[in-house]
C-alpha positions as CSV (number, residue, x, y, z in Angstrom):
1,M,71.4,105.6,88.4
2,L,71.0,103.4,91.4
3,F,73.1,100.5,92.7
4,E,72.1,97.8,95.1
5,V,73.7,97.2,98.5
6,V,73.8,93.6,99.6
7,S,74.2,92.2,103.1
8,P,77.1,89.7,103.6
9,V,75.0,88.1,106.3
10,T,71.8,87.4,104.4
11,E,73.1,87.8,100.8
12,Q,70.0,89.9,100.2
13,V,69.6,93.5,98.9
14,I,69.1,95.8,101.8
15,A,69.2,99.2,100.1
16,T,69.6,101.1,96.8
17,V,71.9,104.1,96.6
18,D,72.6,106.8,94.0
19,E,75.5,106.0,91.7
20,L,77.0,109.4,90.8
21,D,78.6,110.1,87.4
22,P,81.5,112.5,86.7
23,V,79.1,115.4,86.0
24,D,77.3,114.8,89.4
25,T,80.6,114.5,91.1
26,E,82.0,117.8,89.6
27,R,78.8,119.6,90.6
28,R,79.1,118.4,94.2
29,I,82.7,119.4,94.4
30,V,81.9,122.9,93.2
31,L,79.4,123.1,96.0
32,A,82.1,121.9,98.4
33,Q,84.3,124.8,97.3
34,K,81.5,127.2,98.0
35,G,81.1,125.6,101.4
36,F,84.8,125.9,102.1
37,E,84.8,129.6,101.3
38,S,82.2,130.2,104.1
39,W,83.4,127.5,106.6
40,R,86.9,128.8,106.7
41,K,85.6,132.1,108.0
42,V,83.5,130.6,110.8
43,P,85.2,131.8,114.1
44,P,87.1,129.0,115.9
45,G,84.9,128.9,118.9
46,K,81.8,128.5,116.7
47,R,83.4,125.8,114.6
48,A,84.4,123.9,117.7
49,E,80.8,124.2,119.0
50,L,79.4,122.8,115.8
51,L,81.8,119.9,115.9
52,R,80.8,119.1,119.4
53,S,77.2,119.3,118.3
54,F,78.0,116.8,115.5
55,A,79.7,114.5,118.1
56,R,76.6,114.6,120.3
57,K,74.4,113.7,117.4
58,V,76.6,110.7,116.7
59,E,76.6,109.8,120.4
60,E,72.8,109.7,120.4
61,S,72.8,107.4,117.3
62,I,75.4,104.8,118.4
63,E,73.0,101.9,118.3
64,E,71.4,102.9,115.0
65,L,74.7,103.3,113.3
66,A,76.0,100.0,114.8
67,L,73.0,98.1,113.5
68,I,73.3,99.6,110.1
69,E,77.0,98.5,110.0
70,V,76.1,94.9,111.1
71,K,73.7,94.6,108.2
72,N,75.8,96.3,105.6
73,S,79.3,95.1,106.5
74,G,78.8,92.0,108.6
75,H,80.6,93.4,111.6
76,T,79.8,92.0,115.0
77,I,77.5,94.2,117.0
78,S,80.2,94.8,119.7
79,N,82.7,95.9,117.1
80,A,80.2,98.1,115.3
81,R,79.4,99.9,118.5
82,W,83.1,100.5,119.1
83,E,83.4,101.9,115.6
84,A,80.5,104.3,116.0
85,N,81.8,105.4,119.3
86,N,85.2,106.0,117.7
87,V,83.6,108.5,115.3
88,K,82.1,110.3,118.3
89,D,85.4,110.3,120.1
90,V,87.4,111.8,117.2
91,L,84.9,114.5,116.7
92,Y,85.1,115.5,120.3
93,Y,88.9,115.3,120.2
94,Y,89.4,117.5,117.2
95,A,86.7,119.9,118.3
96,G,89.2,120.6,121.1
97,A,91.9,121.2,118.6
98,V,90.1,124.1,116.7
99,E,91.0,126.8,119.2
100,R,94.6,125.6,119.6
101,L,95.4,125.6,115.9
102,S,98.0,128.4,115.9
103,G,101.2,129.5,114.2
104,L,104.5,130.7,115.6
105,Q,106.4,133.9,116.3
106,I,110.0,133.3,115.1
107,P,112.9,135.5,116.2
108,V,114.6,137.2,113.2
109,A,116.8,140.1,112.5
110,G,115.3,143.4,111.3
111,G,111.7,142.6,112.1
112,I,109.1,140.2,113.3
113,D,108.3,136.9,111.7
114,V,105.0,135.0,112.2
115,T,103.4,131.9,110.7
116,F,99.7,131.2,110.0
117,K,98.1,127.8,109.6
118,E,95.4,128.2,106.9
119,P,93.0,125.4,105.8
120,I,94.1,123.8,102.5
121,G,90.6,123.8,100.9
122,V,88.3,121.0,99.7
123,V,89.5,117.6,101.0
124,G,88.7,114.3,99.2
125,I,88.4,111.4,101.6
126,I,88.2,107.9,100.1
127,V,87.5,105.1,102.5
128,P,87.5,101.3,102.2
129,W,84.7,98.8,103.0
130,N,86.4,97.1,105.9
131,F,86.0,99.9,108.5
132,P,83.6,102.4,106.9
133,M,82.9,104.5,110.0
134,P,86.1,105.0,111.9
135,I,88.4,105.5,108.9
136,A,86.0,108.1,107.6
137,G,86.1,109.9,110.9
138,W,89.9,109.9,111.1
139,G,89.8,112.0,107.9
140,F,86.8,114.3,108.2
141,A,87.1,115.2,111.9
142,P,90.5,116.9,111.7
143,A,89.8,118.2,108.2
144,L,86.6,120.0,109.4
145,A,88.5,121.2,112.5
146,A,91.2,122.8,110.3
147,G,88.5,124.7,108.4
148,C,88.4,122.5,105.3
149,S,85.3,121.2,103.5
150,V,85.0,117.5,102.9
151,V,83.8,115.3,100.0
152,L,83.7,111.7,101.5
153,K,83.5,108.8,99.1
154,P,82.6,105.5,100.9
155,A,83.3,102.2,99.3
156,E,80.5,101.3,96.8
157,I,79.4,98.2,98.7
158,T,79.4,99.8,102.2
159,P,77.9,103.4,101.9
160,L,75.1,103.2,104.5
161,T,76.7,104.5,107.7
162,A,78.4,107.3,105.8
163,L,75.1,108.5,104.5
164,K,73.6,108.3,108.0
165,I,76.6,110.2,109.4
166,A,76.0,113.0,106.8
167,E,72.4,113.3,108.0
168,L,73.7,113.7,111.5
169,A,76.2,116.4,110.4
170,Y,73.4,118.4,108.8
171,E,71.1,118.0,111.9
172,S,74.0,119.2,114.1
173,G,74.3,122.5,112.1
174,I,77.3,121.6,109.8
175,P,76.4,123.3,106.5
176,E,75.4,120.7,103.8
177,N,78.0,121.9,101.3
178,V,80.8,121.6,103.9
179,F,80.3,117.9,104.5
180,Q,79.1,115.8,101.6
181,V,79.0,112.0,100.9
182,L,79.5,111.1,97.2
183,T,78.4,107.5,96.4
184,G,79.5,105.5,93.4
185,S,82.4,103.5,92.0
186,G,86.0,104.3,92.7
187,S,86.9,104.3,89.0
188,V,84.3,107.1,88.4
189,V,83.6,109.0,91.5
190,G,87.0,108.3,93.2
191,E,89.0,109.3,90.2
192,S,86.9,112.4,89.6
193,I,87.6,113.5,93.1
194,V,91.4,112.9,92.8
195,T,91.7,114.7,89.5
196,N,89.4,117.7,90.2
197,P,91.6,120.8,90.6
198,L,89.2,122.2,93.2
199,V,90.1,119.3,95.6
200,K,93.4,120.3,97.2
201,K,94.1,117.2,99.4
202,I,93.4,113.5,99.2
203,V,93.1,111.1,102.1
204,F,92.9,107.4,100.9
205,T,92.8,104.1,102.8
206,G,92.8,101.0,100.7
207,S,95.0,98.7,98.7
208,T,98.5,99.5,97.7
209,K,97.7,99.0,94.1
210,V,95.0,101.7,94.2
211,G,97.1,103.9,96.4
212,V,99.8,103.9,93.6
213,R,97.1,104.9,91.1
214,I,95.9,107.8,93.3
215,Q,99.4,109.1,94.0
216,T,100.2,109.0,90.3
217,L,97.1,111.0,89.4
218,A,97.6,113.5,92.3
219,A,101.2,114.1,91.3
220,Q,100.0,115.6,88.0
221,Q,98.6,118.5,90.0
222,I,101.3,118.4,92.8
223,K,98.4,117.5,95.1
224,P,99.3,116.2,98.6
225,V,98.1,112.8,99.6
226,T,97.8,110.8,102.8
227,L,97.8,107.1,102.1
228,E,97.1,104.2,104.5
229,L,97.6,101.1,102.4
230,G,98.2,97.4,102.8
231,G,99.7,95.4,105.6
232,K,101.3,92.0,106.4
233,S,102.0,92.5,110.1
234,A,104.0,90.2,112.3
235,N,103.0,88.9,115.8
236,V,106.4,88.0,117.4
237,V,106.3,85.6,120.4
238,F,109.5,85.1,122.4
239,E,110.2,82.3,124.8
240,D,110.0,84.5,127.9
241,A,106.5,85.8,127.0
242,D,103.3,85.0,128.9
243,L,102.5,82.3,126.5
244,E,99.0,81.7,127.7
245,K,98.0,85.4,127.4
246,A,99.8,85.7,124.0
247,A,98.0,82.7,122.7
248,A,94.6,83.7,124.1
249,T,94.8,87.2,122.5
250,A,96.5,86.2,119.2
251,P,93.2,85.1,117.4
252,Y,91.8,88.6,117.8
253,S,94.9,90.2,116.4
254,V,94.2,88.5,113.0
255,F,90.6,87.2,113.0
256,D,88.9,90.3,114.2
257,N,86.6,91.7,111.5
258,A,87.1,88.3,109.8
259,G,90.8,89.3,109.1
260,Q,89.7,92.2,106.9
261,D,92.0,94.6,108.6
262,C,95.2,96.2,107.2
263,C,96.7,95.9,110.8
264,A,95.9,92.2,111.1
265,R,98.9,90.2,112.5
266,S,98.7,87.7,109.7
267,R,102.2,86.4,110.2
268,L,102.7,84.6,113.6
269,L,106.4,84.2,114.5
270,V,107.1,81.9,117.4
271,Q,110.5,81.2,119.1
272,E,111.5,77.6,118.4
273,S,112.0,76.6,122.1
274,V,108.4,77.3,123.0
275,F,106.7,76.5,119.6
276,D,104.9,73.3,120.6
277,T,103.7,74.7,123.9
278,F,102.4,78.0,122.4
279,M,100.7,76.2,119.5
280,E,98.8,74.0,121.9
281,Y,97.4,77.1,123.6
282,F,96.8,78.8,120.3
283,E,94.8,75.9,118.8
284,Q,92.5,76.0,121.8
285,S,92.0,79.8,121.4
286,V,91.3,79.6,117.6
287,K,88.8,76.8,118.0
288,S,86.9,78.8,120.7
289,V,86.4,81.9,118.5
290,R,82.6,82.3,118.1
291,V,81.9,82.8,114.4
292,E,78.1,83.4,114.2
293,N,75.4,85.8,113.3
294,P,77.0,89.2,114.0
295,E,73.8,90.6,115.5
296,L,74.3,88.3,118.5
297,E,76.0,89.8,121.5
298,S,78.1,86.7,121.8
299,S,79.4,86.9,118.2
300,E,83.2,87.4,117.9
301,M,83.6,87.1,114.1
302,G,81.1,87.7,111.3
303,P,81.2,86.8,107.6
304,L,83.5,88.1,104.8
305,I,82.2,91.0,102.8
306,S,81.2,89.2,99.6
307,G,81.2,85.9,97.8
308,S,84.0,87.0,95.4
309,H,86.2,88.0,98.3
310,R,85.6,84.6,100.0
311,Q,86.8,82.9,96.8
312,K,89.9,85.1,96.8
313,V,90.7,84.3,100.4
314,D,90.2,80.6,99.8
315,S,92.6,80.7,96.8
316,Y,95.5,81.3,99.2
317,V,94.8,78.2,101.3
318,D,96.5,74.9,100.4
319,E,95.0,72.1,102.5
320,E,98.4,70.6,102.8
321,N,99.6,73.6,104.8
322,V,96.5,73.7,107.2
323,M,97.6,73.1,110.8
324,F,94.0,73.5,112.2
325,R,90.9,75.5,111.8
326,G,88.2,77.1,113.9
327,H,84.5,76.7,113.2
328,C,81.9,78.8,111.2
329,P,78.3,78.5,110.1
330,T,77.2,76.9,106.8
331,G,74.5,78.1,104.5
332,T,73.5,81.7,103.8
333,G,76.3,84.2,104.4
334,Y,79.9,84.6,103.3
335,W,81.4,82.6,106.1
336,Y,85.0,81.4,106.3
337,P,86.6,79.6,109.3
338,P,89.6,81.0,111.2
339,T,92.5,79.1,109.5
340,V,96.1,78.5,110.7
341,L,98.8,77.6,108.1
342,R,102.4,76.4,108.5
343,V,104.3,77.6,105.5
344,E,108.0,76.6,105.1
345,D,108.7,78.4,101.8
346,K,109.7,82.0,102.7
347,N,108.8,83.1,99.2
348,S,105.3,81.8,99.3
349,K,102.6,84.3,98.3
350,V,100.8,83.4,101.6
351,L,103.7,85.1,103.4
352,K,104.1,88.0,100.9
353,E,100.6,89.0,99.9
354,E,97.8,90.6,101.9
355,I,95.1,87.8,102.1
356,F,92.6,90.1,103.9
357,G,90.8,87.2,105.5
358,P,90.9,85.0,108.7
359,V,94.1,83.2,107.7
360,V,97.3,83.3,109.6
361,S,100.7,81.8,108.6
362,V,103.1,80.5,111.3
363,Q,106.9,80.6,111.2
364,V,109.6,79.6,113.6
365,F,112.6,81.7,114.6
366,R,115.6,80.9,116.9
367,G,116.8,84.2,118.2
368,E,116.2,87.9,118.4
369,E,118.1,88.8,115.2
370,E,116.2,86.2,113.1
371,A,112.9,87.4,114.5
372,I,113.6,90.9,113.3
373,L,114.7,89.7,109.9
374,L,111.6,87.6,109.4
375,A,109.3,90.5,110.6
376,N,111.0,92.8,108.1
377,D,110.8,90.3,105.2
378,S,107.8,92.1,103.7
379,E,107.1,95.0,101.4
380,Y,104.7,96.3,104.0
381,G,105.2,97.9,107.4
382,L,102.0,99.0,109.0
383,S,101.6,97.3,112.4
384,G,102.7,94.4,114.6
385,S,103.1,93.0,118.1
386,I,106.0,91.8,120.2
387,W,105.5,89.5,123.2
388,T,108.2,89.3,125.8
389,S,108.8,89.8,129.5
390,N,112.1,91.5,128.8
391,L,111.5,95.2,128.4
392,G,114.9,95.8,126.9
393,R,114.3,93.1,124.3
394,G,110.9,94.5,123.5
395,I,112.3,98.0,122.9
396,R,115.3,96.6,120.8
397,V,113.0,94.6,118.6
398,A,110.5,97.4,118.2
399,Q,113.3,99.7,117.1
400,G,114.5,97.0,114.6
401,I,111.1,96.3,113.0
402,E,110.2,98.5,110.1
403,S,106.7,99.4,111.0
404,G,104.7,102.5,111.8
405,N,102.7,101.1,114.7
406,L,104.0,98.4,117.2
407,S,102.6,97.1,120.5
408,I,104.6,95.3,123.2
409,N,102.5,92.7,125.0
410,S,99.4,94.0,123.3
411,H,97.7,94.0,119.9
412,S,96.4,97.5,119.9
413,S,97.1,99.4,116.7
414,V,94.9,102.5,116.8
415,R,94.3,105.2,119.4
416,Y,92.8,108.4,118.1
417,W,95.2,110.5,120.3
418,T,98.3,108.9,118.8
419,P,99.6,109.0,115.2
420,F,98.8,106.1,112.8
421,G,100.4,105.2,109.5
422,G,102.8,102.9,107.8
423,Y,106.4,102.4,106.5
424,K,107.4,101.2,103.1
425,R,104.4,100.2,100.8
426,S,102.0,100.6,103.7
427,G,101.5,104.3,103.0
428,L,102.5,107.9,103.3
429,G,101.8,110.4,106.1
430,R,100.1,110.0,109.5
431,E,96.5,110.2,110.6
432,L,95.2,110.8,114.1
433,G,97.1,112.2,117.1
434,P,97.6,115.8,118.2
435,N,99.1,116.9,114.9
436,A,96.6,115.5,112.5
437,T,95.1,118.9,111.7
438,D,98.5,120.0,110.3
439,A,97.9,117.7,107.3
440,F,94.9,119.9,106.3
441,C,96.7,123.2,106.6
442,E,99.1,125.3,104.6
443,V,101.7,127.2,106.6
444,K,102.0,130.8,105.5
445,N,105.1,132.8,106.7
446,V,104.8,136.6,107.1
447,F,107.8,138.8,107.7
448,I,107.1,142.3,109.1
449,S,110.1,144.8,108.8
450,T,110.7,147.1,111.8
451,D,113.3,149.2,109.9
């Protein structure tokens, strides 16, 4: 069977893609197991060389990958180039990890004790539609480096860059059975991957609701999972911050990728003493965000992913709470304007639920303790920002906020050389960073008696 892929920019069908059924999925997983049995035996130097070749192929195809993503996902061309380059970067980074993946020699009585890091097996990587390229790379690059084979399931509506990346992998010399893309629905292909006993590890990025389902299914086989789930991050602005800089950058902490980002700072907390001043600056910044055709170099925000998602985002917006809005095109495309809300009810679903669109809610706090309490008043804990000129305060607040990734005087959440993951219902485990390959290894301990 085939399914149609629709562009959120033109609302037109741009491709048709195979929709696998459970039998197709099982057959491909069996091939992945055969691929693993050979890939794990490839000498480290050769495996590193193949990953570098893969990275070069991606590097040569940055513009092509970026244009595919613009059409399929509505990402701005500048963002899409960054995303393609991120795939290249993580491949180079983890190619360098292959030859440093080593165990330990541990002092013991009566002999010698050593540990080996061995690849876990076939890895299922299930990625969302909001960042198809980089999130896929965060999973498959360290998994391949560790010696695992990969079955990658892109979101049904955004499969095109994953399919292109698979082509580049084969062209670079990565064996076809070692890196496969399985297209289709999450309820069919995704669940088949999670429940197949040949798949030894699951990496999932997506909603908390689906993450719970995946963890439940995986638990029946005692199968390890890495989960990067929802977020409702806070952007905390203190009175001693550089208010102009904080306000100028704040729109891109929440409206980037049209707010379709688990790390989006969708709760803006501003200290009472500077609230009016900050909001004046912030309004100017919001209204200057260029929401336009994402193929244009000047575009700073594209459309939402679908018409149904636009309806969901709009369902959270009560016109009585709107402080101000930015601008967006009308007509064809799933456009939605950057929107700023003032919400007084702390139990409002706007403050509790992940909207996943270009909507930010504003709250006021009086002091440091209240700021931390408000920031932590969420079931999520993925990311966040703290703006202050007082380094001591910045560190105290960072230590107090229950979140896996925080930035002081910045909105950066992801660097491929540092760990990434969430607290609470934002997920389990960590991706990226120097130890990411460990998530794809079993540790074997061997004692050798000298008696």
